[in-house]
N, C-alpha and C positions, 0 to 999 in steps of 0.2 A: 678512383677519386679520393683525395686525402680528406682529413677531417675538416680542414678549413674550407675547402671547396664544397663539401657536403653541407656545411652550415650555410654557405652562400647560396647553394642551390635551393635550400628550404626557403630562404628569404626571397629569392627570385620567384619561386612558385607561389608563395603567399601574396606577393605583389601582383602577380599575374591574375590570381583569383579575385583581386579587389580592384582591378583596372578594366572594367567591362567596355568602356568606350574605346580605349586603345586596342583591346583584343578584338573588338568588332572591326576596327580598321585593319588590324593585322590579318584577319581572315580574308578581307577584300584584297589586300596587298599581295598575299600569297598567290591568289588567282590572277591578278592583273599585272604583277611585276613592274610597277611604275618606275622603279629605280634600277632596272636591269643594266648592268655594265658600268654603273657610276660608282665613283669613290667618294665616300662621305667621311670627313674628318670631324671628330666631336671633342669638345672640351666642356664637360659637364660634371657636376658632383657625381662621383662614381659610386652609386649605391643601388639598391634593388630596383627602384622605379626607373632610374636612368637605364639600368640594365635591360629592362623590358622594352624601352624605346629603342635601344641599340639592336636588340633581337628583332624587333618589328621592322626596322630599316634593312637589316640583313635579309630577313624573309621576303622583303620587297625587291630583292635582287642586288642590293648595294654591297660593295666591299666597305666594311666599317672599321675605322680605327679610333679608339677612344682613350682620352687622357682626362684627368681631373682638372677642374677649373679652380681648384683651391688646394693648397698643400695639406690641409687637415681634414678634408671632407670625404675621403675614400673609405669605403667599407672593404677591407682586405678580403673578407670571405666572399663577397660578391664579385670582386675583381678576379679571384681565383676560379670561381664557378663559371664566369663568363668565358674564361680561357679554356677550362677543362671540359665543361659540358656543352658549350655552344660554339667553341672554336673561334672566338672573336679575338682580335688583337687589342689588348688592353694594357695601357702603360700608366699605371697609377698605384700608389700605396699611401697609407696614412702616415703622417709625420714626415712628408717629403721636405727635404731642404730646398732652398730657393733654386739651387743648381739642378737638383733632381727634377723639380717642377718644370723648369724651362727645357731641360733635356727631353722630358716626356712630351711637351708640346712640340718640340722640334721633330720628334719621332713621328708624331701624327702628321706633321707637314711634309715629312720625307716621302709620303705616299703621293704627293702632289694631288690633293683632293680636288674633285670637281665642285663640291659643295661643302660648306662648313656649318656646323651647329655649335654655337658658342654661348658662354654664360660669363659675362663680364668683359668680353671683347679682347681678351689677351691674345687669343689665336688669330683673330682678324687683324689686330694691331701688328703682330709679328709679320704677317704676310705683307704688310705695307712698309715694314722697316727692315728688320734683320733677315727676313726670308722672302725678299722680292723675287728670288729665283722660281718660286711657285706661283707668283701672282698671276701669270698668264693662264694658268690652269683653272683658277677659281672663277666660277661663273656667277655665284650668288651665295648668300649666307642667311642664317636665321640667328637672332639674338634673343636670349631668354630673360635677361634681368634688367632692372632700372638703370643700374650703374653702367652696364654695357651700352644700353641705348643712348644714354647721355654722352658717352664717349664717341659713339658712332655719329650722332647728330652733329657733334662738334667737328668731326672729320668731314662730314658732308658739307657743313657750312664753310669750311676752309677749302673745299673742293679737293680734298685729299683722298676721299673714298673712291676706290677704283672698280667696285662692283656693287650691285644693289643688295640691300639687307632687309629682311623681313623683321619687323618689330613685334615679335611674339609676346613680349612683356605686356604690351598695351592692348592685346586682344581681350575682349570682355571675359571670355571663358578662361583666361589666365589670371588677370590682375584682380578681378572681383572675388575670386575664390582662393587661388594660390597665395597672392600677396596678403590678403586679409585673414582668411580662415586657416590657411596652411602655416603662415608665419606665426599667427597667434598661438596655435597649438604647439607647433614644433619648438618654439622658443622655450616653452616651459618643460617640454621633454628634455631639452638640453640642460635647462636649469636644474631639474631634479636629479638627472644623472651626474651632473658636475658637483652639486652642492649638498644634496639630500637635506635641504633647508626649506622651511615653510615660506609661503608668500603672504598668507593672511596676516593682517595687522601691521604690515610694514609699509613704509612710504616708498613707492616705486616710481622712478622717473623714466618716462619714455621720451627719448629725443627724436622728434620727427613725427608728424601726424599725417603722413601719406597713407596709402592703403595698407602697407605693412605695419606702420605705427598704430593705425586704427585697430588692427587685429590684435597687436600686443596689448594695447591699453584695454580693449574689451575683455580679453581673457584674464588680464591681471585684476581687473575689477571683479570679475566673476570668481576669482580665487581669493578675494577678500582684501586685496591691497588698497591703500589710499594712493590713487594714481595722480601724478603730476606730469603734465606735458610741457615740453619746451619746443618752440617753433621760431622760425624766421619769417614765415609767410603769415601775414595778418589774417587772411581769410581762413586758413587752416586753424589758426589760433582761436578764432571765434568759434569755429566748428567744434574744436576740442572743449572749449568752455561750455558751449550749449549741450554737448554730450555729457556734461556733468563732471568734468575733470578740472583740477587746478591748472592754471597756466602761469608760468613765470620763467625768467631767464635761467639758463643752466647754472650760472655762478651762484644764484640764490638757492636753486633746487638742491645743489650739491651739499649745502650746509646741513640739510635735514634728511637727505636720501639714505635709505638702507640698501637700496638696489638701484642701479642705473643701467638702462638698456638703450643702446644707440641703434637707430634704424633710419639713417638719413641719406646714405649714398654720398656724403661729403666727408672731408677729413677734419681732424682736430676739433671735433665736437666736445670732447672732454680734453681740454688743453691744460697748460701749466696753471693758468689762473683758476680754473675749476678745481684741479687737483690740490691746489694750495689751501682751499677752504673745505675740502671734502671731509665728511664725518668719518672718524676712525671706524673700521669694520664694514665700510661700504663695499658691496660686491658689484663689480662692473662686468657687463657682457655686451657683445655686439652682434647684431644680426644683419648689418649692412654687408655688402659684398667683400670689401677690402678691409684689411686689419689696420686702418689708419684713422678710424673714427675716434678711438680712444688712443691718445698719443702715448705710445710706449717709450718714446724718447724722453718725453717730459716725466713719465713715471720713473725711469731710470735716473734722471737727473736729481729728483727729490728724495731718492731712496738710498739707504745704506746697505740694504740686502734684499735679495729676491730668492724665494724658496718655493719649490713645488710641494704644496701641502696636501693635495689630492691629485688624482689622475689628470684632471683638467683645470686645476686652479693654482695660480701663482700668487703667493703672498709677498707684497712689497712692504718693507718696514721703512718708514720715512725718517728723515733726520729729526723731526720734532716728535717722534715717538708714536705716530699713528700706524695702523695696519690697514692697507688697502688690498683688495683682492680682484684678480682679473681672470675671467673664464676663457679657456681655449686660446690663450695667447692673443686675445683680441680679435680672433677670426670668427667666422659665423658660428655662434655657440649652438645653434639648432642642428648643425651638421658636424661641427667639430666635436661636440660633446653629446649630441643626440643622433637620432636616425633620420632627421629631416622631416619634410612634410608628409602627412598621411597619404597612403596609396590612392585613396579615393579622390584626393585633391590633385595629385600629380597626374592622375588619369586624364583629367581635362587639359592640363598644361601640355603634357606630352602628346596627346591627341592633336593639339594645335600645332605642335612641332612637326608631327608626321604629315598632316595634311598641308601644313604650310610649306614644307620642303617640296612636296609634289607640285604644289602651286608654283613655286619658284622654278622648278625644273621645266614646267610647261610655259612659263611667262617671262623668265628673266631677260630674254633677248629683246623684249619690248619695253624694258624698264630703264630709266635713267639711274645713274650711280647715286642713289639716295636711300634713306631709311623709309621703308614702305609699311603702311598699316596692313594688318591681316584683313582680308575681305570679310564683310559681314556674313556672307553665305557660309563661310567656314565656321564662324562662331555659332550660327544658327544650327548647322548640321551637328556639331558637337553637343549643343544643348539638347537637341531632340534625342540623340542617342543616349545621352545621360539620363534624361527623363524616362525614356523607355526602360533603361536598366533599373531605374528606381521604382518602376511600376506606377508612374505618375502620368495622368492624362490632363490635357489643358484644352481650352476652348479655341475655336477658329472664328475669324471674322466672316460674316456673310458678305456677298457681293455688294449689298446696299451699304453695309458698314465701311467697306473699302472705299466705295465711291464717296461716302460722306467725309471720311478723314483725309482723302486726297483731293477733294474739291473745295470750292469756295462759295458757291452760289447760295447754299442753304444757311440761313441765319436765324435770328430771333423770330 
């Protein structure tokens, strides 16, 4: 094993030690072989935690082929170790060109997978457009993230979706922890690696106050930032205000922002109008799935030069003499410039993926072609395993209490 693969092997084994829920499921899968004879095509951020999910599915009997779901989110050492130590088919590298990215997704689809695990829905979308030749093989899929779920629900609404998809993103054991605590912490892992600059004392703008935005705002506040939230949803805006944050339109926030972090799942959040008034020296980063939340086209149009001033930071010099900075080419800064979510967090998300996939294998033929919620019993099972791994005990309802909360007769 070469040095790169050795480093990746260490990262994989570190993740394995800190993912007790997934490893509990893996032991069960080795005995039960619930995926025996099946082909699973995966497009996920190719790093250590994803690697342990791929290993778990292979140990469950599946033939696994993995590509990245983002051109910048691969850990090359992990990809090498998955190939050399575990014998998995991995088609991913960091700094992929768009052509390489889609070539790798096509290579995954060349196996004609029975099931797909996707993050952002690029793989699923290709099966419905440019790779309809494999559509007849795919029985069902899982989707990992908000952006992908939005795309797939739009497909289902248009009656374009040709197989059922499990919405892993909105499982409680995913979004309540992955989206909030995972994104909150990993965003600043990416920030520190990219910038080596302080957060405390700066005005930091969080665009979007969904579960991911809540996590980023919470962690930014803890690091000493003065946090401003921008929103289009009036209910979320009130929530942000009552959580103690300033709330204002992005075009106003940009005038005073030292840092802007977008996490909306929508495009052109930082657009030409925002860039026009942005304070010189502002550092911008994105933790939404695609690299269109901060408009690079608009940045290019107002700039006279662009220079990479650190490994993951591009400096744009504008025509009016300002300097604006963009982390990780506007791609997910927590994976492009950092190592992604903590292993203990992805433990719950990828346990949901693993049990969700087996659920789809057993039930897809009774489902309509729609986006389906993860069953509550899967959430509960994962929560109980997680609590057990943490040494935490909880109470149980008595029969009388169950009768009380499910009945209506007893009152004042």
